[in-house]
N, C-alpha and C positions, 0 to 999 in steps of 0.2 A: 504494500500500500504506500502510495506517495502523495504528499500534500503540497500543493502549490498555491501561493497567495493570489488573490484576484488582482487583475490589472485592467485598466480601461481598454487595453488592446484585445481583451478576451470577453468583451461585453456580449458579442453575438453568441459565443459558446455558452455563456451563463444563461442568457435568455432562452436559448433553444433547450437547455436542460430543464429550466423551470417549466416550459411548456409540456415536456414529456415526463416530468416527475409525477409521482403519485400524490404529492401533497403541496405542490406549488400554486401560488396565486399571483395575480398581476402586481400585488403589492411587493412581491419579491423579485420582480424584474428590475433591471438596473435603472431604467428610466425613472422608476418611482424611488428606488433606494438612493440613487445618486442625487436626487433632489435635496437630500438631507446632508450632502457632503460638506456643506459649509459649517454644520454644527457638530458633526461626528467624524472621527478618524476611522475610515473603513479598514477592517482587517479580515474580510471575508475569505473563504478558502474553497479551493477545488480539491476533491478527494478522488484519486485514481486508484483503480484496482491493482495495477502492476507496480513493481518497484524498479527504479532505474538501476541498471547493472552496477554502476560504480558509486551509487548513493549520492551523486552530485546533482545539482539543479541543472537539468537540461530540458527545457520546455518542449523542444522538438522530439524528445525521446518518447513522449506520451501522446496518444491520439485521442480524439473525441470519443471513440468507442470504448476507451478504457475508463472514461469518466463515470463514476457510480454515485457521486453525491456532491452537493455544494452546501456551504454553511455560511449564511449571511450573518455578519458580525461587525461590531465596532469596538474601539479601544478607548478606555478611560485610563490614561497614563497616571493621573494623580492618585487613583485608588487601585492601580494594578488590576483592573477588572475588564474582562471581555463580556460584551453584551450581545445577545442575539435577537433583535437589534433595537437600540433605543428609539429609533425613529419609526418603528413598526408596532402594530397591535400584537403581532405574533411573528415568529421567525426562527423556528427550529431547523433541524437538519432536513434537507430535501433529498429524497432518495428515489431510486427507480422502483417501479411496481414490484419487480421480482426479488427485491432485496430480502435477505433473511435476518432474523433477530440477532444471530451470531455475528453477521457482518456489520450490523449497526453497532453492536457492542464493541467490535474492533475499531470501527470508525471513531466512535466517541472517545475511546482511549487514545487513539492516535491524535485526535484534535487537542485533547488536554495536554498531551506531551508536546505538541507543536507550540501551543501558546506558552507553556512553561519554559521551554528551551529557547524559543525565539524572542519572547517578549517578557520573560520573567513574570508572567501573569500569576496571580495568587487566587483569583476568584473568577468563576464563570456564572453569569446571570443568564438563565436559559428560559425562553418562552416557547413551549411546544405549540405546534400548529394544531388547532382543534380538529377532532375527527371528522367534522362535517366537510372539511376541505380535502379529505383524502379519498382517493379512488378505491382504497383498500383499508381494512382496519389498521389504525396507525398507533400501535402501542409500543413499537420497537424502541423508540428513543426514550420513552418513559421508563422502560425496564433498564436501559443503559444508565439513565440518571439514578435510578434506585441503586444499581450496583456501584455507582460512583459516590454514594452517600449523600445525594442531593436532598436539600430541605426545601419544602414549600414555603415561599416567602410572601406570596400575594396571590389572591384568587379573585378575579373579576367574574361576575355572574352575568351571563347573557341569556336571553330568552329566544328559543329557536323553534320554528314549526317544521316538522317533518312532512313534506308534501306527499310522501308515500303513504302516510297514514293520517290524512287530514280529518279534522273534526267537521261536523256539519256547519259549513260557513253560512248556511241560510238562516241560522238562528243566532250566530255569534255577533254581538254588538249591533244587531240590525236596527234596533230602535233609535240609537244615536245617529246611525248613518242615514236613516230615513228623515230624521229631524234636519240634518244638514241639507239634504236635497230639497226638502219642503221650504227651507229658508233661502234657496237660491245658490247654494254652494255648488261648485263644480270642480272637476279635476283637470289639471293642465300639466304639461311637461315642458321644461326649459329646452329649447332647441339649441343646437350646436352654435356656439359663438354668441349667445344672447347674454352678454355680461350684465346688462341692465337688470334682467330678472334675477340673476345670481346676487347682485349687490342689494337689490330690494329684499330678497329672502334673507341675506346675511344680516341685515339690520334687525329683522325680526328675530333671528336666531340669537344674536348677541344680547338683545333685550331680554329674551326668555331665559337664557342661561344666567345672566346677571341677576335678574329679578327673583327667579325661583330656585336656582341651584348655586348661586354665588360662584360662578365659573365663567370661563371664556373658552371659545373654540380653540382647539389645538392648532389649527391652521388659520392664517389670515385669509381674507377674501382674495387677496392678490395671489397667494399661494394656491388657493383652490382654483382660481382661473387657469393657472399654468397647468395644474394636474388634469383638469377637465379637458384642456386643449390637447394634452399629450395622450390622454386615455378616453377619447370620446365614446368608445364602445363599452367602457367599463365603469365610468362614473357618470351617474345621471341624477338630475334634480327633478323630483315630482312635487307639485304644489297643489294646494286647494285654494281657489279664489272665490271671493264674494264681491260682486260688482267690480271686478277687475283687481281688487285688492288681494294681496296674499294673506290668507288667514292661517295657513299651516303648510307644512311641507317636510320633506326629508331627502337627504342625499343617499343614493344607493350605490354601493360598490358591487359590481357583478363579476363573478368568476365561475366559469363552467356551469355548475349546477347549484351555486349558492348566491343568493342575493342578500347582501349585508347592509342593513339600514344604518346610517350614521347621521349625525347632526339633525335629529328630529326636533321640531319646534312647532308650537301652536300658540297663537296669541289669544287674548281674552275672548274675542269673538269666536275664534275657532274652538276654544275650550267649551264655551257655552253651548254651541250647536253641534258638537261631535265631528269636527272637521277631520281629525286624524282617524276616527272610526271609518269614515267614508273612504279616506285614502288607503288605509291598510286593507280594508275589504277588497278594494279594487286591485291593489297590487297582488294580493294573495289569490284572489279568484280569477283574475284576468292576466295581468302582466307576467306573473311568475308561476303560473299553474303548472308549467312544464319543468320547473326547477325541482331539485330534490329538497332544498332547505331554504327557508326565509329566516334570516337571523335579525332580530330586532335590535341587537347591540346590547352592551352591558348596562346594568342598572346601578353601578357603583359610582359614588361621587367622592370628592375630597381625596383624590389619589388612590381610590380603592378602599378607603377606610370606612366608608358609609354605604350601606346597601339601601337603596330607595325602594321601599316596599310598595309605594304607590305606583311607580313605574312598572314594577314586576306584575302587580295586579292588573294593570291596563293591558300589558302584553299577554298575560296568561288568558285574558279574555278572548284571544284569538286561537287558543289551543296550543300555546307555546309551552315548551319545557326547558329546563335549565341546561345550558352549556357553559363550561368553565374555560375562561382564558387565564391560565395559570402562569406563575413565574417561580422558577426554582433557582436556588443558589448552590453552587458546588465549590467546595474548598479543593482547589486543584492539587495542592501538595498532598493532602490526606488521601484523596481519591487515587492518585498515582502510587503512593507508597503502599496503600492497602493492596492494590492490584499486583504490585511487584512482590510483596510479601507472599501473596497467595501463589504466585507463579513460580517463584524461585526459592521460597523459604527463607529469604533474607530480610531482615529489618534494618532500619537505619542505624540502630545501635548494636548490630551484630546478629547472631543467630536468633531466629524467632523461637518461641516456645513450641514444644511438641505437645499438642493437645491430646488428651485421652481420647476424645471423640469430637471431631470437628464437624458438627451438624451442618454448619453453613456451607462448608466445602462439599459435603455430600449432597446437600440440596442443590448447590450450584452445578454439580455434575449432571443433574437431570434437566438443566435449562438448555434451550428455551421452552422445551416441551412442557415442563412442569407448570410454568406460569400460564402457558396457553391452555392447559387443561383446566386449571383453576378458573381462569377467565371465562372459558367456555361454559362451565357449570354456573358461574355467577350470572352470566348473561342469559343463560337458559331459564332462570327464574324458578327452578324446582330444586329444593334443598334437602328434603327428607323423604325416605322411602320411595325413591324414584328409580329411573333406569340405570343410574350409576351403581346403586346398591345391588340391583339385579345382575348387572354385568360382573361386579366383583364377586358376588355369591357363586356365579357359574364358573368364573375363571379360577377362583381359589379352591373350590371343590374339585375341579378337574385337576388342579395342580397337586392337591393332597391325595387324590384318588378316592375321595368320599362321595357319597350320594348327595349330601346336604352341607351347606355352609350358611349360617345365619349371622349376619353382621350385628354387632352390638356396640355399645358406647365405649367399652374398655374391656380389658382382659379380666379384671376382678369380677365384673358383672357376668362375664361369660362363664367363669367357673361357678359362681354362685347360682346362676340360673340352671346349669346342668344339675347341680345337687338338688335344688328346689324341685326341678321337673321330675327327677328320679324319685324324690321323696313323695311327690304327689302321685306318680304313676304306680309305685310299688309299695305304697303305704308305710314308708319308713317313718319312724317315730322321732320326736325330739330327743336328742341325746344319743341316737345311734352313732356308730363310730366310723370314721374315715381315717385310714392310715396315710400319713403324709411325711415327707422327709423332715428331719429335725434341723437341717441346715439350709432350707429353702428361704427365699424372700418371703416376708410375712404375708404377702397377698394370698399365697396359696392357702395358708392357714386361716386367714380372715374369711375366705370364701366358705370354708367349712363352718366357721362360727356364725356367719351371717345366715346360713341355712338352718341354724339351730341344731347342728349336729356336733359331735364331739371329735376334735382332732386328736389323733394318737400319733405321737412323734416316733419316727423310726430313724435310727442312726444310718449315716451313709458309709460307703467304703472310702477309706482315706486315699487310695490310689487314684480314684477318678471322681470323687466327691458326689457320686450318685447313690440313690437309695439302694441299700443292700438287700437283695432278694432273700438271702439266707436269714436275715433278721425279721423279715415281714411275717413269716409263718409263726414266730414266737408271739406276735402281737395280735393275731386273729382270735376273736372271741365270738360268742353267739350274737353279739350286738354289732359286729363288724359288717358294714354294708358295701364299702368301696375301698380301693387303693388309688390314691392320687400320686402318680409319678410325675416328677419334675425333671425335664431334660435340661439340667442345669449347665450354664456356661456355653451352651451350643452343642452339647454331647447327648446323644440319646441313651436312655437307660437300657439295661439288659432286659429286654421285654419278654423273651421266650419263657424263662422261669417264672416271671411275674404273672404272665397270662395263664400259665399252667396252674399256678397256685390259685389264681382268681377263679378259674373254671372249676377247680376241685371244691372250692368253698362257696360257689355261687355268688361271687362278688363282682361288682362293676369295676372296670379299670378306666380311670379318668386321667387324661394327659394335661399337664400344664406345659404348653408349647411356646411360652412367651419368649424363650431364648434360643429356640432351635428351629426357626423357619427353614424348611428345605432339607433338614437332616434326614438320613435314611437308615433303616435297620432291616437288613436282609432284603433290600430292594423295595421296602415300603416306607413312605414318608411319615415323619412325625405329624401327628394330627389324624392318622389312620391306623395307629398301633394299639388302640384300646377301643372301648365302647363309645367314648366321646372325648373331645378335646376342647379346652378353653385356650384362646390365643390372644395375646396382646400385640397391638401395633403401635405402642408408645414410640415416639420419634427416634429414640436411641436403639431400637431393635434392628435386627438384620433387614426386616421389611417394616419400615417405619412410616407412619402417617405424619401429617403436619400438626398433629395434636393427639388427643386420646382417641382410640378406636380399638375394636377387638372383634372376635367372632367365635362361634361354636361350629365345629365340624363333627359329623357323625354319619353313620349309615342307618340310624334308627329314625324312621319316619315319624313315629309318635313323639319321640323326644324333640325332634326338629320342630314339629308343630307347636309343642308346649313352649319351647324357648321363643319361637317366633311371636307367639301371642304374649308371653310374659314380658318381653322387652318392649312391648308397645302397650303399656298400662294393663296387661292381661286381657287384651282385646283383639279378636280376629276381625271384627268389623267395627267401624267408628261408633263410639258411644255405647257399645255393648260389651261390658266387662265381665268375663267369665271367672277371673281370679284376681287376687290382689297382686298386680304385676308391678313392673318397674318402668321408668322412662330411660331406656338404655338403647339408643339407636345411633348407628353410624350415619353421619351426615353425608350428603352427596359429594361434597368437595373431597372428604377423606377417601371415599370409595373410588373416585376418579384418580386421585393421587396414587392409591395403592394399586390400582389396575396398571398404571404406568410403571411403577416401580417393580411390580411382580415380574414383568418381562425381563428384568435384569437381575433378578434375585439369584439365580444359579451362577451367573457370571460373577456377581459380587461375593457370593459364598466361596467361589473358587479363588478369588483374589485374597480372601481371608485365609484360606488354606495355605496359599503360597507365603503369605506373611507369617503365619504360624510356623511354617516349615523353616523360614529364615531365622525366626527366634530360636526354635528348637536346635537348629544346627549351630547358630552363632553364639548362644549364651553358654559359656563354659565355666562359670563361677561355681565352685563346689558349695558355696554357702546358700545357693538358690536351688530349690526343688522345682523342676519343670513339670508341666502336665504330662501324664502318661499318653503314649500314642494309642490309636485305635487300630484294630485289625483291618478295618475298612475305612479309608479316608472320608467316605461319604457319611460316616456316623457322627462327624463333628463339623459344624459350620462356624465354629470359633466366634460365637457372639462375644466371648471374653477369652483372653489368654491369661489364665490364672497361674501365678507362681506362689511359692511359699518360702518363708524364711523365718527363723525364730525372732530375728530383730526387724520385724516388718515395719514398724513405725520409723525406726532409724533409717532403713533403706528408703522409705518413702520421702523422708526429709532430704536425704542425699540426692535423690532423683529430682526433686522439686528445685533444689539449688542449682542443678544443671539445666533447668528449663524443661524438664520432662514431667508431664502431668500423669498421675495415676489415680485409681479409685479403689476403694476397699469394698468388695462384695462378699460379706456384709459385716460391719464392725461389731454388731450386737446380735447374738443368736436369738431366735424367736422365744426360747424359754426363759431368756433373761430380760425380755421387754416388759415395760410397765403395763402394757395392754394385757399381758398374761401373767399377772402377779401370782396367780395360783400355781404357776410352774417354777417360780424363781428359786425354789429350794431344790429343784431336781438337778441331776447331773447327766449331761450327754457329752462324754469326754472327747469323742471324735469330732463332733460338731464344734465344741468349744475350741479345740485345737485349730480346726480349719478357720474359724472366725478370728482367731488370734493371729494367725500366720499368713492368711491369704492376701494377695495383692494383684490387682488387674493392671496389665500393661496397656499402653495405647494400642488400639486395634480398630481399623476401619478399612473398607475396600478402596479408599482414596488416599491412604497414606503413601508418601513418596519413599523411594529407596533410601534417600539420604536420612530421612527421619528414622526409619527402621534401623539403619546403621548406627545412628546416634544413641538409640535406646540400648542396642546390644553393647556398644562400646562403654556406655555408662555402667551397665550391669557388670560387665567383666572387670572393670576397674574398681568396683565397690569392695571395701573390706570393713570389718567391724572396728 
């Protein structure tokens, strides 16, 4: 990508690009922009797709076919600020219709670099072009601004009519318009070169602005004369007369399919008899009925600090809706340093920290599709129990190999509803027992308690931290109803002996798959290894949503129906409640995000395996116990890479001092939690040792090789 500054010798190239861009208007042509050259120092840019071979400025080395964008801008040297553009209502990046979001992101970064390096600019003030001027949805630059850390600094509110979906104009403001006609008002239009009419209207305009709005026109009448002479097909003056006097009027800027009304004014006579109502109805019904939008202009006054509700009310009377003319500010140094840090891992003060889990980097790795999916759902207008939930249910059930997948609000609710449903279906009683690992995250145990069942804690095996099948049999009593297995840290439990034991005693096997999305046991995925599974899609999971979400998977049709009803207030049909249910539903945005991420889950899990392999091969410190390998690599998706050492807290402090972030999963065992005070005097030696010694290393599918190497190096140089 090459950036070349605008020069007057390339005016025709600029104007030709504006014509064929997807979001250009005549305001962005040089004839209009250059009119402001006496007030602003122009620093506009051409952006070409190709790079010059030697990196030097050779204008002839690039051709018009390489031009992919232009950026209208001016320079405020006193404040080291680039504007896009002070003389214009709007003026963001102009791009070709086929441009991608990734390309716009690269362009914006290159523009910021150019202004920083060439002009020592510190700030960019950016005014995106409203969507109504674009031939395609125009959110690419907004996403790029978001990524650059832009802050919204001003919002001007305009009122716009979509002519694709017009309201019944036969009834809108018709009474006032009829009053105007009955009193002899009629519509006229200034002909080309009729400066007398323009001056007469300008006197009315200045009087109205000063009297009612304490303002003056942005342009002088002489400036408007020049502009109308240069753009006779784009700038028009429509007026309402009464006995040849001008009672009201407005200047309209026309571009492609948008008519933008500006400099609207009505005198006392016009206000009394509805002159503007007559004019606006004519423009909407007749003059601009073939356009896509009629924009009434902004209703902000005092530099955007005051929103005139009276003006909005008048405009909304014609079926208008809000369109925002926004202004964003970007701190150029911060935006570039953040991009550089993400791209190279280097910060201005040396090496950047190695995060335990960089959720922002993971989210960015799904862009721009992720933002497009969220935007699609938001624009679709259906946010709960819709087609996105149905799509995710089908996709995830197929992925796990189960017949049913029921989306829920979170993983805890998923486990709770499985137990409640079984309790209802099989007449389990309050206080019946569910065997659950003693070293699990407390959510597994809370689900049992919430269902008014009794958790029975079972010690894990020290070598893999998973529930010990040999100890389960010792805990089964006549009140035992289920075994809840937790595929902890990404590794599946030893399911064959557990399922055999459950079958022999008539017990249900419930999986907690919060940490093992995609893991396999003898060719079968987690989520299909028992009678039912509760799954969390908390953002930090291998398959993470953008908030809380979960699901239940099962082959049991009756259980599926019970859970589906229970998570919707206990209702199969609206307002008919069969049971005391919950409100635990996955929203449509999360379902769409998970559908997108699911396509990459296997690849992400494989990246985790490669990373775990690097840790296992590279870490040689005898003070550190590494996780045991599995016979089949597919049995572990490495949600966490857990190590153990007797001096866990000391090691963690040491790693933090070198910029490496770690997490303890989990510092307090469930039987020592205040929530279960009745267990505080019990002893579970294996669990207590695990919770005392365990430490989770940084792990994610987007970690870089240099970050992995830093972690390995730090661990190998550690000593007590």
